[in-house]
N, C-alpha and C positions, 0 to 999 in steps of 0.2 A: 771818748767813751760814751756809748749810748745810754739812755735811761731806761729803766724797767717800769713799764706802765702799771705793773701789778704791785708796786710798792710806793708808799708815800715818802715825802722828803725826810721824815724822821726814821725811815728805816723799817717802821712797822707795817704789817699787812693791813690793807685797807678793809673797811667793812664791806659787806655785800652792797649796801645801800650807796656807799662812796664809789664803789667800782661801777655800779650801774649809772650813777649820776655822771661819772666821767665819761663812760661810753655814750650816753645820751648827748652830751656836749659835742662829741666827735661826730655823732650821727646827725645832729642838727646842722653842723657845719657842712657835712658831706651832702646832706639833702639840699641846702641852700645853693651850693655849687652846681648840683645837678639841675635844679630848677632854673638857674641863670643860664645854663648852657643852651646853645641852639640844638635843634633836634639831631643834626648830624654829628654833634660833639658829645651827646648824652651817653652813648655806649662807652666812652672813655672815662666818664665820671661815675657810671653805675656800679662798678665792682667795689669801690670804697663803701658805698651805701650798703650794699648787700653784705659785705664782710663785716661791717660794724653792727648791722641788724642781727646777723647770725650770733655775734658775741653777746648782744643784748638779750637775745632769746634764751641763752643759757643762764641768765641771772634771774633770781627771785624778783618777781614784779616786772620783769622785761616784757612779757606779752601785753600787760596792762599799759605800760608805757608806750608801746608801739601802737596799740589801739587808739590812744589819744592822738597819735601823729599820723593816723591813717589818711586823713584828708591832705595833709601837706606832702606826704610821700607820694600819693597818687598824682597830685597836681605837679610835683616835681618831674614826674615821668618814670617812676619805677616800673610801671606796667607797659610803657609805650612799646608798640611793635610786637607784643606778645598776645597770646590767647586770653591772658588775664585782663587785657585792657577793655574787654566787653564782658562784664560780669553777668550780664542778663543771659549770655549764651553758655556759661560755664556748666559742666556736667558733674554732678556729685560723684558719680561712679569713677571718675578719673582721679579724684583726690588721693585715693590709696596709692596709685602708681607714682604720683608726684611726691608724696610724703615718704615713700620708701626709696626714693631715688638716692643714688650714691653721689649725685652732683649737688654740692651745698647750695648753689645758687637757685636750683629748682625747688629745693625744700624750703628755702627762705622766702622766695617769691609766693609759693603756695601758702606759707604761714601769714605772710603779709596780706595776701588776698583774703584769707579767712577772717583776719582781725579787722580789715577794711569792712567786710560784710557784717561783722558783729557790730561795729560802730554804726553802720546803716540800720541794722535791725533794732538796735537800742534807741534809735532816733537822734543820735548825736551827730550824724553825718547825712544830711539830705543829699542823696545821689541823683544825678540826672538820668541814669540809665537803669536803675533798679530801685524798687520801693522797699520800704522796711519790711512789709509783709513778704515780698519775694525773697529778700535777703534771710529772713527768719526761716522761711520754708526751706531754703537751700541749706542752711546750717543745720537744721533738723535732720535732713537727709544725710548730710556729710557725717554728722555725729552718729547716726544710726548705722551707716556703712563702716564706720571706723571705731566701734565701741571698744575694740581690743586695745586701742591706744589709752583708753581710760583705766583699764583694768589689768593690763598685763605688762611685764617687763619686756625689754627688747629680746627677740629670739636669737638663736645662734646665727641664723642667716642674716638678720638685721645687723647684728654686731659685726659680722664678717664683711658686709657690703657697706655699712654706713658708719660703723665705729661710734664715736661719741655723738655724731649727728643724729643718731636715732632718738636721743633725748628730746630734741627740739619738738617733734610732733606731739610728744607726751606732755611737755610743758604747755604747748599750745592748747591741747585738748582739755587739760585741767582747767585752764583759764576760761575756755569757752563754756565748760560745764558749770564753773562757779558763776559765770555771768548769767547764763540761761537758767541754772538751777538743777542740781543733780536729781532732786526728787521728781522733777518734771520730764527729764530726758526719756525715760522708758515710757511714761504715760503719753507723752506727746508723740513719741515715736509710734506707739500703738494706735493712737487716734489718727495720725497721719496715714498709717497703713490702711486702716479701715476707710478713711476718706478717699484714698486712691482706688481701693478695691471696689467701692460702690460705683465707680465709673466703668468698671470692667474693661480695663485696657487689654490689648492683645499681648503687649510686652510686659512681663511681670518678673523678669529676672532680678531687677533691683529690689522689688518688694520681697522676693524670696531671700535675697541676701540679707535684708533687714531682719527678717523673721529668724534667719539662721543665727545672726548675731545675738538676738534676744534668747534664743535656745541655749547658746554657749554661755551667756551670762547666768541663765537660770541654773545651768548644770554645774557651774563653778562654785564650790563651797566657800572660796575666799572672797566672792563678790556678794555684798549685802545690798540688795535692791530696796530694802525697807518696805514700805507699804506700796511702792510703785509696782507696776507690772500687772495689775489686775486686768483680766480679760485677754492676757497674751496666750493663755492655754489653747483657746480655739484656733488661734493662728498657727501656733507651733504644732499642735496635733494634726492640723489640716495637711501639713507637709510631711511630718515625720511619724505619725501613728494615728490615723483617723479611725482605725478598727481594732477590735479585740486582738486579732492575730498579729497586728503591726504595731501595737501600742508602744512597745519598748524599742522601736526602731531596729529590728533584728538584722536588717540587710536584705537585699533582694533575693540572693540564693536561698537563704533560710526561709523567707516568706514563700518562695515558690514550692519549697518542700512541704511546707505546712498546708498549702492549698491542695496538694496531691492526696492528702489524707482526710480531707473534709468531706462530709455528706452534704446533701442539698440544703438542709436547715442552716448549717454553719456557713455555707456559701451565700445563702440568702442574707444572713447577718452581715457578712463582709460587703455584699453589694450594696445594701441599704446604708451602711456606714460610710462608704466612699462616696456615694451619690450625695448624701447629706452634706458632707464636708465640702465637696466640689461646688455644689450649688449655693452653699452658704457663703463661701469666700471668693469663688471664681478661680481658685487655685487648685492644682491637681498634684497629688502625692506621686512620686515615682513608683510607689507600690500599686497604684491604681491600674496602670497599664498591664502589670503582671496578672492582675485578677481578670481584666477584660480579655486578654489573650487566652487565659485558661478556660474562661466561660464560653469561647467559641465552640467548644465541644460539649457544652452542657445545656443547650437549649436557649432560645431567644427570650424566654421569660426572665431568666436571671441576667441576661445581657441587658435587657430593657431596665431592670431594677438597678443594675450597676451604673447605667448612664443617667438614671434619675428621670426617665421620660414620662410624660403625660400621655393621655390617650392619643393625642395628635402625633407625638413622637414615636409611640409604639407602632401605630398604623404605618407610618412612614418606614420604620425599621423592618416590619414584616413585609411590606410591599417591595422594598429594595434590599432584601435580605443579603443577597450575594455581594451587592456593592458595598453595603455597610461592613460585612465581614472582610472584604478585600481592603477596605480603608483602615480597618483596625490592624490587620496584619502588616500593612505597608507603612502606616503613619504613626500608630500608637505604640510607643516604646518607653521604657523608663527615662530615656534621655529626651523624649519629646512628649512629656505627659499631658501638656496643654491641648494636644490634638484630641484628647478624650472629651474635653470640655467644648472644643469647637464642633466636634462631631455631634455631640448631644444637642447643642443649640441649633445646629444646622438642620437636624431631623425635626426639632421643635418647630422650626420656621416653616417646615413643609415645602421647601423650594424645590425638592427633588421631583415633585409633581409637575413642575413646569417642564414641558417636553424636552427642551434642549439641555437641561441641567445634568440629568443622569448620564447621558452619553458623553458630555463634556468632562464629567468626573471620571468616567472609564478611560477617556484619553489622558487625563491628568495622572492616573495611576501608572500608565505605561509611557509617560513622556520621556523622551530622550533629551537630557539637558546638554546645552552646549558647554564647551570647556571653560568659557568665560563665566557662565552661571555657576557651574560647579566650583570654580576657584573662589567666586564671590562668597558663596554659602559656606564653604569650608573655612575661609579666612574669618568670617564673621561669627560662625557658630561652632567651629571645631569639627572633628571627624568622628564623633561618638556614634553618629548614625550617618547614612549615606545622604548626599545633598538632595536626592530625589525625595527621601523621607522627610528631610527638613522643610523643603518647599511644600510638600503635601500637608504637613503640620500647619504651615502658615496659611494655606488655602482654606483648610477646615476652620481655623480661627477666624479668618476674615469673613467667611461665609456665615459663621455662627455669630460673630461679634462685629457686624459692619460698622458699628459706631465706636469701636475700640481701636481704630487706626490712629497712629500718632506720626507726626512729621519728623520727630526727632529734633536734633539741633541743626535744622537745615531750613532754608528759605523756600520750602517746596510745599506750602500749604495748599496751593492749587492741585498738585498732584495727589497729595493725600486725601484731599476732599473728593477728587474724582474716583479714587479707588473705593472709598467709603460709600460714595453714591451708587456706584455700579454694584458693589456687594449688597447693598440695601435694596436697590430697585431693579437691577438688571444683571442678575448673577452669571448668566451664561456669557454675557459680554465680557465680564471680568475674567472668566476662565479662558476666553479667547485671547485676551491681552496677556495673561500669564503664559499661555502656550507660545504665542509669538515671541515674547520677550526671552523666555527661558530656553526655548528650543532654537529660535532663528536669530537671536541677538538683534532683532529689528521689529519695530511696530510701525504699521501704516495707518494713518488716520487722514481724513480728508477735511480740507478747509475750503468751503465755497466751491466745491466740485474738484478741487486740485488735490491729488495725493501728496501726503508729507511723510517722509521716511525718517524715523528717529536716528538711524545711522548716518543719513545724508544731511541732517540738520546740523547747524552750528551749535555752539555751547548753549546750555540752558541757564536757568536762574542761579542754580548752585554752582559755586566755583570749583568744587571738587566732588568726587563720588561719595554720597552719604553712606555710612556704615551702620549708624545707630538706629536701624530700622527692623521691623519684622521681616520674615523671609520673603513674602510676596513683594512688599515695598522695596526691599533691597534690590530685587531684580527688575521691577517694573518702573519704579520712579525715575531712574536715570533716562529712560526712554521717553516717559511722559514729560519730564522736565524740558527736554530738548524740543519736543514737539509744541508744548505750550509756548516756549519762547519764540519758536519759528512762527507760530500763529500771530503772536504779537508783532514780530517783525513785518508780517505781511500787512499789518494795519497802519504802519508808519505812514504819515502823511494824511490820514483820514482825520476829520474833525471829531472831537469828542473823545471819550474814553474807549480804548480798544476792547474792553470786556463786553461791550455791547454786541460785538461780533464773535469774540473768542469763546465766551462762556457756552453758548448753545452748540457751537461746533465741537468744543472740547469735551464737554460733560454729557450731552445727549439732547435728543430732540425734544425732551420734555421741559428743558429750560425755556421759560417764557420768552417770547420774542419782543415783548414790550420791555423797555429798559428805562430806569430812572436813576439819575445821580444828582446829589444836592451840592456838589462842589464843582466850580469851574475849573476845568483841567488846565487852562492856560495860567491862571492866577493862583489857584489853590483856595480861592475865597468861596464862602457859602453862596449858593445860586439857586433861586426859586424854591427856597425851603418850604414854604407853605404849600405849594402845588405838590412837591415831593411827598410830604407828610400826608396830604389828602389822598394821594394816589395809593400810598402804602395801606392806609386804613381801608380804603374801598376795595383793595385787592385781597387783604389778608385778615382783616378783623371781622369775626363772624357777625357782629351787630350791623355791619355796613356792607357785607357782601352776600346777603340773603342766607347767611348761615351755611355757606359752601365750604366744606372742609378742604384743606390743601390735598390734592390728589398725588402730585409728584414732588419729591424734595426739590427745592429751588436754590441755586447759588445766590449768595449775597456777599456784600463786602461791608466790614465794620471799621470804624475808626477806634482802635484799641487805646485806652487810657490807663494810667497807673492809679494807685490808691489815692493820689492827690488830684485826680481827674486831669492830669497832664497827658497831652497827646503823645503816644508811643509810636504808632505806625498804622498802616492799612493791613487788613488781614481778611482772608477768605474763610467763609463759614457756609453752612447749609441750613436753610430753614426747613424744619421737618414737619411742624404742626403748630396750630394755635388753638388753644381751648382753655376752659376754666379749670383752675386748680382746686384742690379740696376746700379752699378758703373762699371760693367763688371770685378769685382774682384772674382776670384774662391774662394769660402768659404766652409767650413765644417760646417754643421748644426747638432747640437748634444743635447742630453738630459742630464742634470746634476741633479742627485737626491738631491744635496745640496739645501737647502731651498731658496737660492737666487743665481741665475746663473750669475748675473752681477758682475764680479770680475776683479780686476787688478792683473795680474800675472807677472808684472814687465817687464822691457826691452821693453816697448812699447806694450806688449801683453795684451790688454784690451778686455775682453769677452763682446760681444754685445748681447743684448736681444731684441732690437727694432731698427728700422731705417735701417736695411740692409736685408729686406724681410724675417725676422724671422716670423714663425708662432707662435701662442700663446704657450708659454712654451719652445721654442727652445732657445738655445744659439748658437752663431756663432763666428768663427774666419776665417781670410784669411787662406788659405790652408797651406802655409809655417809656419805661427805661430802655427796653431793647431798641425802640425806634430812636432814642436819643443817641445811640452809638452807631446807627445805621447810615451808610452813605451811598450804597448801591443795592438795587434789587431788580429782579425780573418779574414779569407778570404777563399774563395772557391779555392782550389788548381787546379781545372780543368778550372777555368776562369781567370787565370792570364794574365795581359796585357803585354805591350812591355817594358821590362826592359831597353833595350839598348837605347831607345829614350830620356830617361831622362838625361838632361845635368848635367855635374859635377858642373857647376856654380850654378845651382839651388839647388843642394843638399848641396853645401858648405854654402849657405846662411842659410839653416836650421841648419846645424851642428854648425855654429857660434852661433846661438840662444841657442842651447843646451849647448855649452861650456861656454856661459856667464851666464847660469842660473843653473838649477838642475844638469847639468852634469859637473860642474866646478871641483868638487872633485872626479869625477868618471872616469877620463881619464885613460886608461890602463897603460900608462907610468908614471902616477903621483905617487909620493911617499906618497900622502895623501890616507889613507884607508877609503873607503866609507862605510865599514861595521860598522862604529860607529853609523850609522843611521839605520832605519828599512829597511829590505830586501824586494824585490818586492812582495814575496808571502804574505806579511802581509797586503796588501791593502784589 
């Protein structure tokens, strides 16, 4: 006769604490067995661990107990062979699907992953792949996207698909909120949203989802936010009611009817309200396109007001009136509202005055998309509008926000950097790339006089087709990735780093043909560091290059470090300009294709995205701190500045930064071999 685990020997029901302690004993035993098993045998040991962890999560205090065991569970191999094994690549937006899964193992692994990151964020678990700040940032976004788990009971759909399993995410999130602090969740969320919006990313769906969750909480009488949530109204109203006629979020059809009965004065008020909200936040309400389309028949003055244009933008609108109207009709819909912001900023940039750009935009308006392109766009964004309209929205946003491009969760920083650089510096070339990729399913680029076809090239850097991208990147990046990888393959056997030859051919003629690297490719050790630093100062620092501003954006490579100044990997960025900030500190302003440029690189090196004269999408660091993370740069060998004027004291400060961070194990005289990590050409 078997024993009942839910009763004690005396026949009495155990207390919750007794039950939890008993389960934890079983969990520790199962974890030890998993840890001792070889990798090929771990799948057979894992079910017992997950089943016991699931039962622990149902108990009061279970989540806290698992948090303390996060390190031992991960080391035993709970996440081995899964997406959760690389926490630095996890996407907050996917947690909702995992937590709603009907598969108990998926729910439990997701819960264990969140508890692991909580332990990292609180400083209890120093992790090699993700810093405490990154973990805290991730959990803030996860909680923002899943606020309903804190404030609502399981829905009928959840009860139907998950049953009792639906309680686990709620127990988990209550524990997360208690550890982080209920009173800080909404405030931190609002702060995080504004920090992201200051960078003006092209992709804002996750931000809109966060704001929607805040709006739901504000509207629910059963949710007491206390004193938190100050400043949320600007965000919520920017999406759901920026103007007097849309304030109570009446719905698209009702708002359209209201517009039909308005006089010019009322329309002026609506136009001003929408423009102010759009430029204040970088977000566009679905009501805004309704107004813009209505104003096409009411004169360009009101249209200009609704787009919030300055004199430059107004002149461009009037000069290219037919094109602007055609773009609004084709691209600006309630389902593609961000196209309005892209259009406004594109007009403000005045790039339509470049002779090839307007004809290229007309071509884009009538572009026939290949079946593959249409399927990709529909799969990623749905069918609320046509694939052509969706791609056109992406084109407008990229031309208006060239520094808002993100690489997503993909190792394609080179391709994202190229798209940004072309949108910033050579917009008609970008439009040509879009036409080739979207219409012809092929891109032809040249490497040292030889044509390279993206369709004929072998696989690229990314293992699979990226999906978490803006519409333009979604179509073009797979082609660029293959061509970039093919250029690298053409350099096999050459001495030195392949980016010396690849970058100018891949990014454009304006990439300097002079090339410096401070790492020996064969060994990974620091190499000729003093000369490297002197050349960079002489080429880029205004005090040493005769105050020559940077003319074209230049590709560069950085050694990324975490908040503990530990080496993470090699990364591609664009140097945009070098100038004094409002505090008279010389700063390097650069574009980082990573989805969030605000990062802590350790040893006091904190990347700034606002407050130091950054333009939208720029990141910046004081010159010395930037150079301390630089390992590759290009320059014009005919325009080098004064090497001799740079003091050794100044260079020594930079060298000390390097030696305290990513260069610690790369000193030429060190017995530690750096080639245990990735070599420079792998970035």
